[in-house]
All heavy atoms as a GROMACS GRO file, in nm:
protein
  596
    1MET      N    1   0.087  -0.118   0.000
    1MET     CA    2  -0.003   0.001  -0.004
    1MET      C    3   0.092   0.122   0.002
    1MET      O    4   0.179   0.136   0.080
    1MET     CB    5  -0.087   0.002   0.123
    1MET     CG    6  -0.178   0.121   0.139
    1MET     SD    7  -0.280   0.096   0.287
    1MET     CE    8  -0.380   0.235   0.272
    2ALA      N    9   0.064   0.212  -0.087
    2ALA     CA   10   0.142   0.332  -0.100
    2ALA      C   11   0.109   0.430   0.013
    2ALA      O   12  -0.005   0.438   0.049
    2ALA     CB   13   0.127   0.399  -0.237
    3SER      N   14   0.218   0.493   0.066
    3SER     CA   15   0.185   0.589   0.174
    3SER      C   16   0.136   0.720   0.111
    3SER      O   17   0.158   0.749  -0.001
    3SER     CB   18   0.312   0.615   0.256
    3SER     OG   19   0.407   0.680   0.172
    4LYS      N   20   0.056   0.794   0.194
    4LYS     CA   21  -0.002   0.914   0.140
    4LYS      C   22   0.104   1.021   0.137
    4LYS      O   23   0.204   1.020   0.215
    4LYS     CB   24  -0.109   0.964   0.238
    4LYS     CG   25  -0.228   0.877   0.234
    4LYS     CD   26  -0.338   0.930   0.326
    4LYS     CE   27  -0.460   0.841   0.324
    4LYS     NZ   28  -0.568   0.891   0.411
    5LYS      N   29   0.092   1.112   0.044
    5LYS     CA   30   0.184   1.224   0.034
    5LYS      C   31   0.159   1.321   0.147
    5LYS      O   32   0.048   1.332   0.202
    5LYS     CB   33   0.169   1.296  -0.098
    5LYS     CG   34   0.214   1.213  -0.216
    5LYS     CD   35   0.206   1.288  -0.344
    5LYS     CE   36   0.258   1.208  -0.459
    5LYS     NZ   37   0.252   1.285  -0.582
    6VAL      N   38   0.258   1.390   0.187
    6VAL     CA   39   0.252   1.481   0.300
    6VAL      C   40   0.147   1.588   0.284
    6VAL      O   41   0.077   1.626   0.381
    6VAL     CB   42   0.388   1.546   0.333
    6VAL    CG1   43   0.434   1.644   0.224
    6VAL    CG2   44   0.388   1.616   0.467
    7GLY      N   45   0.120   1.640   0.165
    7GLY     CA   46   0.021   1.739   0.141
    7GLY      C   47  -0.117   1.688   0.171
    7GLY      O   48  -0.200   1.757   0.227
    8THR      N   49  -0.137   1.562   0.130
    8THR     CA   50  -0.265   1.500   0.156
    8THR      C   51  -0.291   1.487   0.301
    8THR      O   52  -0.400   1.513   0.354
    8THR     CB   53  -0.270   1.362   0.088
    8THR    OG1   54  -0.250   1.379  -0.054
    8THR    CG2   55  -0.410   1.294   0.107
    9LEU      N   56  -0.187   1.444   0.377
    9LEU     CA   57  -0.200   1.429   0.520
    9LEU      C   58  -0.220   1.562   0.589
    9LEU      O   59  -0.304   1.569   0.684
    9LEU     CB   60  -0.069   1.362   0.579
    9LEU     CG   61  -0.054   1.216   0.544
    9LEU    CD1   62   0.085   1.165   0.598
    9LEU    CD2   63  -0.164   1.133   0.601
   10ILE      N   64  -0.155   1.665   0.546
   10ILE     CA   65  -0.175   1.798   0.604
   10ILE      C   66  -0.322   1.841   0.585
   10ILE      O   67  -0.387   1.887   0.678
   10ILE     CB   68  -0.086   1.905   0.540
   10ILE    CG1   69   0.062   1.878   0.581
   10ILE    CG2   70  -0.117   2.043   0.580
   10ILE    CD1   71   0.167   1.958   0.504
   11LYS      N   72  -0.373   1.824   0.464
   11LYS     CA   73  -0.512   1.867   0.435
   11LYS      C   74  -0.609   1.789   0.521
   11LYS      O   75  -0.699   1.844   0.577
   11LYS     CB   76  -0.541   1.851   0.290
   11LYS     CG   77  -0.681   1.902   0.258
   11LYS     CD   78  -0.714   1.900   0.113
   11LYS     CE   79  -0.847   1.953   0.082
   11LYS     NZ   80  -0.871   1.964  -0.064
   12GLU      N   81  -0.592   1.658   0.532
   12GLU     CA   82  -0.676   1.572   0.612
   12GLU      C   83  -0.676   1.605   0.760
   12GLU      O   84  -0.777   1.622   0.825
   12GLU     CB   85  -0.642   1.424   0.593
   12GLU     CG   86  -0.678   1.364   0.457
   12GLU     CD   87  -0.633   1.217   0.443
   12GLU    OE1   88  -0.573   1.161   0.533
   12GLU    OE2   89  -0.662   1.167   0.331
   13ALA      N   90  -0.549   1.633   0.805
   13ALA     CA   91  -0.535   1.667   0.950
   13ALA      C   92  -0.598   1.805   0.976
   13ALA      O   93  -0.668   1.821   1.083
   13ALA     CB   94  -0.387   1.670   0.986
   14ARG      N   95  -0.579   1.902   0.885
   14ARG     CA   96  -0.636   2.034   0.903
   14ARG      C   97  -0.788   2.033   0.905
   14ARG      O   98  -0.849   2.088   0.996
   14ARG     CB   99  -0.583   2.126   0.792
   14ARG     CG  100  -0.639   2.266   0.798
   14ARG     CD  101  -0.588   2.350   0.686
   14ARG     NE  102  -0.628   2.301   0.551
   14ARG     CZ  103  -0.747   2.302   0.494
   14ARG    NH1  104  -0.847   2.357   0.558
   14ARG    NH2  105  -0.766   2.254   0.375
   15THR      N  106  -0.847   1.962   0.810
   15THR     CA  107  -0.991   1.957   0.807
   15THR      C  108  -1.052   1.877   0.915
   15THR      O  109  -1.154   1.920   0.973
   15THR     CB  110  -1.043   1.895   0.668
   15THR    OG1  111  -0.986   1.766   0.647
   15THR    CG2  112  -1.002   1.991   0.554
   16GLU      N  113  -0.988   1.771   0.967
   16GLU     CA  114  -1.030   1.696   1.081
   16GLU      C  115  -1.024   1.779   1.208
   16GLU      O  116  -1.106   1.768   1.299
   16GLU     CB  117  -0.949   1.567   1.101
   16GLU     CG  118  -0.983   1.457   1.006
   16GLU     CD  119  -1.117   1.400   1.025
   16GLU    OE1  120  -1.164   1.377   1.141
   16GLU    OE2  121  -1.184   1.376   0.923
   17ALA      N  122  -0.929   1.871   1.212
   17ALA     CA  123  -0.917   1.959   1.329
   17ALA      C  124  -1.009   2.082   1.316
   17ALA      O  125  -1.024   2.164   1.406
   17ALA     CB  126  -0.771   2.013   1.341
   18GLY      N  127  -1.082   2.092   1.207
   18GLY     CA  128  -1.181   2.196   1.186
   18GLY      C  129  -1.118   2.335   1.161
   18GLY      O  130  -1.176   2.438   1.193
   19LEU      N  131  -0.999   2.330   1.096
   19LEU     CA  132  -0.928   2.461   1.072
   19LEU      C  133  -0.928   2.490   0.920
   19LEU      O  134  -0.919   2.400   0.837
   19LEU     CB  135  -0.785   2.442   1.116
   19LEU     CG  136  -0.763   2.421   1.264
   19LEU    CD1  137  -0.612   2.387   1.293
   19LEU    CD2  138  -0.806   2.544   1.343
   20THR      N  139  -0.939   2.617   0.892
   20THR     CA  140  -0.916   2.665   0.752
   20THR      C  141  -0.768   2.680   0.732
   20THR      O  142  -0.688   2.676   0.825
   20THR     CB  143  -0.982   2.801   0.733
   20THR    OG1  144  -0.920   2.897   0.811
   20THR    CG2  145  -1.132   2.793   0.758
   21GLN      N  146  -0.730   2.691   0.607
   21GLN     CA  147  -0.588   2.717   0.574
   21GLN      C  148  -0.539   2.845   0.645
   21GLN      O  149  -0.428   2.846   0.702
   21GLN     CB  150  -0.568   2.728   0.431
   21GLN     CG  151  -0.589   2.594   0.352
   21GLN     CD  152  -0.584   2.606   0.204
   21GLN    OE1  153  -0.594   2.714   0.147
   21GLN    NE2  154  -0.566   2.492   0.141
   22GLU      N  155  -0.623   2.947   0.650
   22GLU     CA  156  -0.584   3.071   0.711
   22GLU      C  157  -0.568   3.054   0.865
   22GLU      O  158  -0.475   3.102   0.923
   22GLU     CB  159  -0.697   3.177   0.686
   22GLU     CG  160  -0.666   3.312   0.744
   22GLU     CD  161  -0.548   3.385   0.687
   22GLU    OE1  162  -0.526   3.370   0.565
   22GLU    OE2  163  -0.475   3.453   0.762
   23GLN      N  164  -0.659   2.984   0.929
   23GLN     CA  165  -0.649   2.958   1.072
   23GLN      C  166  -0.520   2.879   1.106
   23GLN      O  167  -0.456   2.913   1.202
   23GLN     CB  168  -0.768   2.885   1.121
   23GLN     CG  169  -0.897   2.966   1.119
   23GLN     CD  170  -1.020   2.882   1.142
   23GLN    OE1  171  -1.026   2.763   1.104
   23GLN    NE2  172  -1.121   2.944   1.208
   24LEU      N  173  -0.491   2.779   1.030
   24LEU     CA  174  -0.368   2.704   1.053
   24LEU      C  175  -0.242   2.788   1.029
   24LEU      O  176  -0.154   2.794   1.112
   24LEU     CB  177  -0.363   2.582   0.963
   24LEU     CG  178  -0.240   2.488   0.978
   24LEU    CD1  179  -0.227   2.432   1.122
   24LEU    CD2  180  -0.249   2.375   0.877
   25ALA      N  181  -0.244   2.865   0.924
   25ALA     CA  182  -0.126   2.948   0.891
   25ALA      C  183  -0.100   3.053   1.003
   25ALA      O  184   0.015   3.080   1.032
   25ALA     CB  185  -0.146   3.012   0.755
   26ARG      N  186  -0.204   3.107   1.053
   26ARG     CA  187  -0.189   3.210   1.162
   26ARG      C  188  -0.120   3.151   1.288
   26ARG      O  189  -0.058   3.225   1.366
   26ARG     CB  190  -0.326   3.269   1.206
   26ARG     CG  191  -0.366   3.387   1.119
   26ARG     CD  192  -0.485   3.455   1.177
   26ARG     NE  193  -0.596   3.432   1.084
   26ARG     CZ  194  -0.722   3.398   1.121
   26ARG    NH1  195  -0.751   3.386   1.246
   26ARG    NH2  196  -0.814   3.379   1.033
   27ARG      N  197  -0.129   3.026   1.305
   27ARG     CA  198  -0.072   2.964   1.423
   27ARG      C  199   0.071   2.914   1.401
   27ARG      O  200   0.133   2.867   1.494
   27ARG     CB  201  -0.156   2.845   1.464
   27ARG     CG  202  -0.296   2.895   1.507
   27ARG     CD  203  -0.386   2.788   1.552
   27ARG     NE  204  -0.346   2.727   1.676
   27ARG     CZ  205  -0.416   2.629   1.730
   27ARG    NH1  206  -0.527   2.576   1.685
   27ARG    NH2  207  -0.369   2.576   1.844
   28ILE      N  208   0.124   2.930   1.279
   28ILE     CA  209   0.262   2.886   1.247
   28ILE      C  210   0.342   3.000   1.190
   28ILE      O  211   0.309   3.060   1.087
   28ILE     CB  212   0.251   2.772   1.141
   28ILE    CG1  213   0.176   2.653   1.197
   28ILE    CG2  214   0.399   2.726   1.105
   28ILE    CD1  215   0.151   2.546   1.093
   29SER      N  216   0.441   3.040   1.267
   29SER     CA  217   0.524   3.152   1.219
   29SER      C  218   0.587   3.129   1.091
   29SER      O  219   0.640   3.020   1.060
   29SER     CB  220   0.634   3.174   1.326
   29SER     OG  221   0.722   3.278   1.293
   30GLY      N  222   0.578   3.229   1.006
   30GLY     CA  223   0.638   3.225   0.873
   30GLY      C  224   0.563   3.155   0.762
   30GLY      O  225   0.610   3.142   0.646
   31LEU      N  226   0.439   3.116   0.796
   31LEU     CA  227   0.357   3.048   0.686
   31LEU      C  228   0.231   3.133   0.662
   31LEU      O  229   0.173   3.189   0.753
   31LEU     CB  230   0.311   2.912   0.729
   31LEU     CG  231   0.414   2.795   0.716
   31LEU    CD1  232   0.346   2.661   0.752
   31LEU    CD2  233   0.467   2.788   0.574
   32SER      N  234   0.198   3.138   0.531
   32SER     CA  235   0.069   3.206   0.493
   32SER      C  236  -0.036   3.096   0.453
   32SER      O  237   0.010   2.980   0.431
   32SER     CB  238   0.097   3.300   0.380
   32SER     OG  239   0.128   3.229   0.262
   33ALA      N  240  -0.153   3.136   0.442
   33ALA     CA  241  -0.257   3.050   0.392
   33ALA      C  242  -0.217   3.000   0.252
   33ALA      O  243  -0.243   2.883   0.219
   33ALA     CB  244  -0.395   3.122   0.390
   34ASN      N  245  -0.158   3.080   0.174
   34ASN     CA  246  -0.114   3.042   0.041
   34ASN      C  247  -0.004   2.926   0.050
   34ASN      O  248  -0.007   2.834  -0.025
   34ASN     CB  249  -0.056   3.157  -0.040
   34ASN     CG  250  -0.028   3.115  -0.181
   34ASN    OD1  251  -0.120   3.068  -0.256
   34ASN    ND2  252   0.097   3.142  -0.225
   35ASP      N  253   0.085   2.939   0.151
   35ASP     CA  254   0.186   2.839   0.173
   35ASP      C  255   0.123   2.702   0.204
   35ASP      O  256   0.162   2.600   0.156
   35ASP     CB  257   0.282   2.876   0.282
   35ASP     CG  258   0.372   2.994   0.245
   35ASP    OD1  259   0.407   3.010   0.131
   35ASP    OD2  260   0.406   3.070   0.337
   36ILE      N  261   0.021   2.711   0.294
   36ILE     CA  262  -0.054   2.589   0.333
   36ILE      C  263  -0.121   2.526   0.207
   36ILE      O  264  -0.114   2.407   0.181
   36ILE     CB  265  -0.160   2.612   0.437
   36ILE    CG1  266  -0.095   2.673   0.566
   36ILE    CG2  267  -0.246   2.490   0.472
   36ILE    CD1  268  -0.007   2.578   0.645
   37SER      N  269  -0.179   2.612   0.123
   37SER     CA  270  -0.252   2.565   0.004
   37SER      C  271  -0.149   2.494  -0.087
   37SER      O  272  -0.170   2.392  -0.141
   37SER     CB  273  -0.317   2.682  -0.068
   37SER     OG  274  -0.372   2.642  -0.193
   38LEU      N  275  -0.035   2.561  -0.109
   38LEU     CA  276   0.064   2.501  -0.192
   38LEU      C  277   0.121   2.373  -0.140
   38LEU      O  278   0.138   2.278  -0.216
   38LEU     CB  279   0.184   2.599  -0.213
   38LEU     CG  280   0.156   2.726  -0.301
   38LEU    CD1  281   0.269   2.830  -0.290
   38LEU    CD2  282   0.127   2.690  -0.442
   39ALA      N  283   0.140   2.359  -0.012
   39ALA     CA  284   0.190   2.238   0.051
   39ALA      C  285   0.083   2.130   0.032
   39ALA      O  286   0.117   2.011   0.002
   39ALA     CB  287   0.220   2.258   0.196
   40GLU      N  288  -0.042   2.158   0.052
   40GLU     CA  289  -0.149   2.063   0.039
   40GLU      C  290  -0.160   2.008  -0.109
   40GLU      O  291  -0.200   1.898  -0.129
   40GLU     CB  292  -0.286   2.116   0.081
   40GLU     CG  293  -0.294   2.135   0.228
   40GLU     CD  294  -0.420   2.194   0.281
   40GLU    OE1  295  -0.513   2.226   0.193
   40GLU    OE2  296  -0.444   2.198   0.400
   41ARG      N  297  -0.120   2.087  -0.201
   41ARG     CA  298  -0.124   2.052  -0.342
   41ARG      C  299   0.008   1.998  -0.390
   41ARG      O  300   0.031   1.983  -0.508
   41ARG     CB  301  -0.170   2.170  -0.428
   41ARG     CG  302  -0.317   2.202  -0.405
   41ARG     CD  303  -0.366   2.321  -0.491
   41ARG     NE  304  -0.323   2.445  -0.437
   41ARG     CZ  305  -0.264   2.545  -0.509
   41ARG    NH1  306  -0.249   2.530  -0.637
   41ARG    NH2  307  -0.228   2.654  -0.452
   42HIS      N  308   0.099   1.969  -0.299
   42HIS     CA  309   0.231   1.912  -0.328
   42HIS      C  310   0.317   2.000  -0.413
   42HIS      O  311   0.396   1.953  -0.488
   42HIS     CB  312   0.211   1.771  -0.391
   42HIS     CG  313   0.105   1.694  -0.330
   42HIS    ND1  314   0.123   1.631  -0.207
   42HIS    CD2  315  -0.019   1.653  -0.380
   42HIS    CE1  316   0.010   1.567  -0.173
   42HIS    NE2  317  -0.075   1.576  -0.273
   43GLN      N  318   0.299   2.135  -0.395
   43GLN     CA  319   0.382   2.225  -0.476
   43GLN      C  320   0.478   2.303  -0.389
   43GLN      O  321   0.551   2.387  -0.436
   43GLN     CB  322   0.283   2.325  -0.549
   43GLN     CG  323   0.199   2.254  -0.648
   43GLN     CD  324   0.094   2.349  -0.716
   43GLN    OE1  325   0.079   2.461  -0.671
   43GLN    NE2  326   0.029   2.294  -0.815
   44LYS      N  327   0.482   2.279  -0.259
   44LYS     CA  328   0.571   2.351  -0.167
   44LYS      C  329   0.611   2.249  -0.055
   44LYS      O  330   0.529   2.180   0.007
   44LYS     CB  331   0.509   2.470  -0.103
   44LYS     CG  332   0.595   2.541  -0.003
   44LYS     CD  333   0.523   2.663   0.046
   44LYS     CE  334   0.614   2.737   0.158
   44LYS     NZ  335   0.727   2.807   0.097
   45ASN      N  336   0.738   2.241  -0.032
   45ASN     CA  337   0.794   2.156   0.075
   45ASN      C  338   0.807   2.245   0.202
   45ASN      O  339   0.853   2.352   0.195
   45ASN     CB  340   0.929   2.097   0.045
   45ASN     CG  341   0.922   2.000  -0.066
   45ASN    OD1  342   0.824   1.923  -0.075
   45ASN    ND2  343   1.021   1.996  -0.153
   46LEU      N  344   0.750   2.192   0.312
   46LEU     CA  345   0.762   2.264   0.439
   46LEU      C  346   0.884   2.210   0.520
   46LEU      O  347   0.927   2.098   0.500
   46LEU     CB  348   0.633   2.245   0.518
   46LEU     CG  349   0.509   2.292   0.451
   46LEU    CD1  350   0.389   2.271   0.543
   46LEU    CD2  351   0.515   2.436   0.417
   47THR      N  352   0.936   2.289   0.610
   47THR     CA  353   1.046   2.247   0.694
   47THR      C  354   0.995   2.143   0.802
   47THR      O  355   0.881   2.135   0.826
   47THR     CB  356   1.112   2.368   0.765
   47THR    OG1  357   1.012   2.419   0.862
   47THR    CG2  358   1.155   2.475   0.667
   48GLN      N  359   1.098   2.073   0.852
   48GLN     CA  360   1.056   1.979   0.960
   48GLN      C  361   0.991   2.046   1.077
   48GLN      O  362   0.895   1.997   1.134
   48GLN     CB  363   1.184   1.902   1.007
   48GLN     CG  364   1.227   1.791   0.913
   48GLN     CD  365   1.331   1.705   0.973
   48GLN    OE1  366   1.374   1.724   1.089
   48GLN    NE2  367   1.367   1.603   0.904
   49ASP      N  368   1.044   2.169   1.110
   49ASP     CA  369   0.983   2.242   1.223
   49ASP      C  370   0.835   2.274   1.191
   49ASP      O  371   0.752   2.266   1.278
   49ASP     CB  372   1.070   2.368   1.249
   49ASP     CG  373   1.012   2.444   1.375
   49ASP    OD1  374   1.003   2.383   1.477
   49ASP    OD2  375   0.986   2.564   1.361
   50GLN      N  376   0.811   2.324   1.069
   50GLN     CA  377   0.678   2.358   1.030
   50GLN      C  378   0.587   2.237   1.035
   50GLN      O  379   0.474   2.245   1.080
   50GLN     CB  380   0.672   2.423   0.887
   50GLN     CG  381   0.738   2.562   0.888
   50GLN     CD  382   0.765   2.610   0.749
   50GLN    OE1  383   0.786   2.534   0.656
   50GLN    NE2  384   0.762   2.736   0.733
   51LEU      N  385   0.633   2.122   0.987
   51LEU     CA  386   0.555   1.997   0.993
   51LEU      C  387   0.528   1.956   1.140
   51LEU      O  388   0.418   1.913   1.168
   51LEU     CB  389   0.627   1.883   0.918
   51LEU     CG  390   0.639   1.904   0.768
   51LEU    CD1  391   0.730   1.798   0.711
   51LEU    CD2  392   0.502   1.898   0.704
   52LYS      N  393   0.626   1.975   1.224
   52LYS     CA  394   0.607   1.935   1.364
   52LYS      C  395   0.499   2.030   1.429
   52LYS      O  396   0.415   1.984   1.506
   52LYS     CB  397   0.738   1.957   1.442
   52LYS     CG  398   0.839   1.839   1.411
   52LYS     CD  399   0.967   1.869   1.487
   52LYS     CE  400   1.064   1.760   1.452
   52LYS     NZ  401   1.200   1.779   1.518
   53GLN      N  402   0.498   2.155   1.391
   53GLN     CA  403   0.400   2.253   1.442
   53GLN      C  404   0.263   2.212   1.393
   53GLN      O  405   0.162   2.213   1.468
   53GLN     CB  406   0.431   2.394   1.401
   53GLN     CG  407   0.556   2.446   1.471
   53GLN     CD  408   0.582   2.592   1.428
   53GLN    OE1  409   0.501   2.679   1.445
   53GLN    NE2  410   0.698   2.609   1.364
   54ILE      N  411   0.252   2.173   1.264
   54ILE     CA  412   0.126   2.134   1.204
   54ILE      C  413   0.071   2.011   1.281
   54ILE      O  414  -0.043   2.006   1.318
   54ILE     CB  415   0.132   2.112   1.059
   54ILE    CG1  416   0.161   2.241   0.985
   54ILE    CG2  417   0.011   2.029   1.006
   54ILE    CD1  418   0.187   2.228   0.834
   55ALA      N  419   0.162   1.917   1.305
   55ALA     CA  420   0.123   1.795   1.377
   55ALA      C  421   0.073   1.827   1.516
   55ALA      O  422  -0.038   1.779   1.562
   55ALA     CB  423   0.242   1.700   1.387
   56LYS      N  424   0.138   1.913   1.591
   56LYS     CA  425   0.098   1.945   1.724
   56LYS      C  426  -0.039   2.023   1.726
   56LYS      O  427  -0.130   1.995   1.804
   56LYS     CB  428   0.202   2.045   1.789
   56LYS     CG  429   0.172   2.077   1.928
   56LYS     CD  430   0.287   2.155   1.992
   56LYS     CE  431   0.254   2.188   2.135
   56LYS     NZ  432   0.366   2.269   2.201
   57ILE      N  433  -0.057   2.112   1.634
   57ILE     CA  434  -0.180   2.189   1.621
   57ILE      C  435  -0.302   2.100   1.576
   57ILE      O  436  -0.409   2.116   1.634
   57ILE     CB  437  -0.165   2.308   1.518
   57ILE    CG1  438  -0.068   2.411   1.576
   57ILE    CG2  439  -0.301   2.371   1.492
   57ILE    CD1  440  -0.012   2.510   1.473
   58THR      N  441  -0.280   2.013   1.484
   58THR     CA  442  -0.389   1.932   1.437
   58THR      C  443  -0.408   1.798   1.505
   58THR      O  444  -0.512   1.732   1.488
   58THR     CB  445  -0.367   1.898   1.287
   58THR    OG1  446  -0.247   1.827   1.265
   58THR    CG2  447  -0.365   2.027   1.202
   59GLY      N  448  -0.315   1.757   1.592
   59GLY     CA  449  -0.332   1.638   1.666
   59GLY      C  450  -0.289   1.512   1.600
   59GLY      O  451  -0.320   1.399   1.648
   60VAL      N  452  -0.215   1.519   1.489
   60VAL     CA  453  -0.162   1.404   1.425
   60VAL      C  454  -0.023   1.379   1.474
   60VAL      O  455   0.040   1.463   1.531
   60VAL     CB  456  -0.162   1.414   1.267
   60VAL    CG1  457  -0.303   1.426   1.217
   60VAL    CG2  458  -0.071   1.523   1.215
   61THR      N  459   0.033   1.262   1.449
   61THR     CA  460   0.165   1.233   1.492
   61THR      C  461   0.269   1.300   1.406
   61THR      O  462   0.250   1.314   1.283
   61THR     CB  463   0.199   1.078   1.493
   61THR    OG1  464   0.195   1.031   1.364
   61THR    CG2  465   0.098   1.010   1.581
   62GLN      N  466   0.373   1.350   1.472
   62GLN     CA  467   0.482   1.411   1.397
   62GLN      C  468   0.547   1.306   1.300
   62GLN      O  469   0.584   1.343   1.186
   62GLN     CB  470   0.587   1.466   1.493
   62GLN     CG  471   0.541   1.584   1.575
   62GLN     CD  472   0.650   1.631   1.668
   62GLN    OE1  473   0.763   1.595   1.654
   62GLN    NE2  474   0.613   1.711   1.762
   63THR      N  475   0.554   1.187   1.348
   63THR     CA  476   0.619   1.082   1.268
   63THR      C  477   0.549   1.062   1.131
   63THR      O  478   0.612   1.049   1.025
   63THR     CB  479   0.618   0.945   1.344
   63THR    OG1  480   0.690   0.968   1.466
   63THR    CG2  481   0.686   0.834   1.267
   64SER      N  482   0.413   1.063   1.137
   64SER     CA  483   0.338   1.045   1.007
   64SER      C  484   0.373   1.150   0.909
   64SER      O  485   0.393   1.122   0.787
   64SER     CB  486   0.190   1.034   1.041
   64SER     OG  487   0.138   1.155   1.087
   65LEU      N  488   0.370   1.274   0.953
   65LEU     CA  489   0.404   1.383   0.862
   65LEU      C  490   0.549   1.385   0.813
   65LEU      O  491   0.576   1.400   0.696
   65LEU     CB  492   0.372   1.524   0.926
   65LEU     CG  493   0.223   1.555   0.936
   65LEU    CD1  494   0.208   1.690   1.005
   65LEU    CD2  495   0.158   1.552   0.807
   66LEU      N  496   0.642   1.359   0.909
   66LEU     CA  497   0.781   1.361   0.866
   66LEU      C  498   0.817   1.242   0.774
   66LEU      O  499   0.895   1.263   0.682
   66LEU     CB  500   0.872   1.359   0.993
   66LEU     CG  501   0.866   1.480   1.082
   66LEU    CD1  502   0.941   1.460   1.218
   66LEU    CD2  503   0.911   1.603   1.010
   67GLU      N  504   0.762   1.126   0.804
   67GLU     CA  505   0.792   1.014   0.715
   67GLU      C  506   0.729   1.037   0.574
   67GLU      O  507   0.786   1.000   0.475
   67GLU     CB  508   0.733   0.884   0.771
   67GLU     CG  509   0.821   0.836   0.890
   67GLU     CD  510   0.771   0.704   0.946
   67GLU    OE1  511   0.664   0.655   0.907
   67GLU    OE2  512   0.844   0.655   1.038
   68ALA      N  513   0.611   1.099   0.569
   68ALA     CA  514   0.546   1.130   0.439
   68ALA      C  515   0.634   1.234   0.366
   68ALA      O  516   0.648   1.220   0.247
   68ALA     CB  517   0.403   1.182   0.461
   69ALA      N  518   0.688   1.331   0.444
   69ALA     CA  519   0.770   1.432   0.372
   69ALA      C  520   0.898   1.366   0.322
   69ALA      O  521   0.937   1.400   0.206
   69ALA     CB  522   0.801   1.543   0.475
   70ARG      N  523   0.957   1.275   0.399
   70ARG     CA  524   1.076   1.211   0.346
   70ARG      C  525   1.041   1.128   0.225
   70ARG      O  526   1.116   1.127   0.128
   70ARG     CB  527   1.138   1.120   0.453
   70ARG     CG  528   1.222   1.196   0.550
   70ARG     CD  529   1.309   1.101   0.636
   70ARG     NE  530   1.223   1.029   0.733
   70ARG     CZ  531   1.189   1.078   0.850
   70ARG    NH1  532   1.229   1.197   0.889
   70ARG    NH2  533   1.115   1.005   0.934
   71GLY      N  534   0.934   1.058   0.226
   71GLY     CA  535   0.890   0.976   0.114
   71GLY      C  536   0.860   1.053  -0.007
   71GLY      O  537   0.888   1.010  -0.122
   72SER      N  538   0.806   1.180   0.006
   72SER     CA  539   0.771   1.257  -0.114
   72SER      C  540   0.891   1.319  -0.176
   72SER      O  541   0.886   1.363  -0.286
   72SER     CB  542   0.665   1.364  -0.078
   72SER     OG  543   0.721   1.453   0.009
   73THR      N  544   1.006   1.331  -0.100
   73THR     CA  545   1.127   1.387  -0.153
   73THR      C  546   1.230   1.292  -0.193
   73THR      O  547   1.330   1.318  -0.252
   73THR     CB  548   1.187   1.491  -0.054
   73THR    OG1  549   1.218   1.424   0.066
   73THR    CG2  550   1.094   1.609  -0.028
   74ALA      N  551   1.204   1.162  -0.152
   74ALA     CA  552   1.307   1.056  -0.184
   74ALA      C  553   1.300   1.023  -0.333
   74ALA      O  554   1.203   1.029  -0.396
   74ALA     CB  555   1.268   0.927  -0.110
   75LYS      N  556   1.425   0.995  -0.382
   75LYS     CA  557   1.433   0.969  -0.523
   75LYS      C  558   1.387   0.824  -0.544
   75LYS      O  559   1.417   0.733  -0.471
   75LYS     CB  560   1.578   0.986  -0.572
   75LYS     CG  561   1.624   1.125  -0.570
   75LYS     CD  562   1.754   1.140  -0.637
   75LYS     CE  563   1.791   1.289  -0.628
   75LYS     NZ  564   1.890   1.328  -0.727
   76LYS      N  565   1.314   0.807  -0.655
   76LYS     CA  566   1.260   0.674  -0.689
   76LYS      C  567   1.367   0.606  -0.770
   76LYS      O  568   1.440   0.670  -0.854
   76LYS     CB  569   1.133   0.688  -0.776
   76LYS     CG  570   1.027   0.769  -0.708
   76LYS     CD  571   0.936   0.681  -0.626
   76LYS     CE  572   0.818   0.762  -0.582
   76LYS     NZ  573   0.801   0.774  -0.446
   77PRO      N  574   1.388   0.472  -0.753
   77PRO     CA  575   1.485   0.405  -0.831
   77PRO      C  576   1.445   0.404  -0.980
   77PRO      O  577   1.326   0.395  -1.010
   77PRO     CB  578   1.486   0.259  -0.777
   77PRO     CG  579   1.382   0.258  -0.666
   77PRO     CD  580   1.319   0.394  -0.659
   78THR      N  581   1.541   0.412  -1.067
   78THR     CA  582   1.512   0.412  -1.209
   78THR      C  583   1.549   0.277  -1.267
   78THR      O  584   1.632   0.204  -1.205
   78THR     CB  585   1.590   0.518  -1.283
   78THR    OG1  586   1.727   0.505  -1.257
   78THR    CG2  587   1.547   0.657  -1.242
   79GLY      N  588   1.495   0.240  -1.374
   79GLY     CA  589   1.523   0.113  -1.440
   79GLY      C  590   1.445  -0.001  -1.373
   79GLY      O  591   1.369   0.016  -1.280
   80ALA      N  592   1.468  -0.119  -1.427
   80ALA     CA  593   1.395  -0.232  -1.366
   80ALA      C  594   1.483  -0.356  -1.365
   80ALA      O  595   1.576  -0.382  -1.429
   80ALA     CB  596   1.269  -0.265  -1.436
   0.00000   0.00000   0.00000
């Protein structure tokens, strides 16, 4: 089973916590609602510190977000 991408997890965690992108962004220093939107659409990588803050605010585990972030930036093997 393929793991979910970090952006998908962020969006799920945010909506489960009942937060808008703006509300989440206001609670994380250095992030705007646009940054959250880009991250959820897999167009922006967030720092580990930002991911840890998102996990704490939304109630998901830091491990799930950090592992998803590592997986989405890991190079896939080429060839077969």
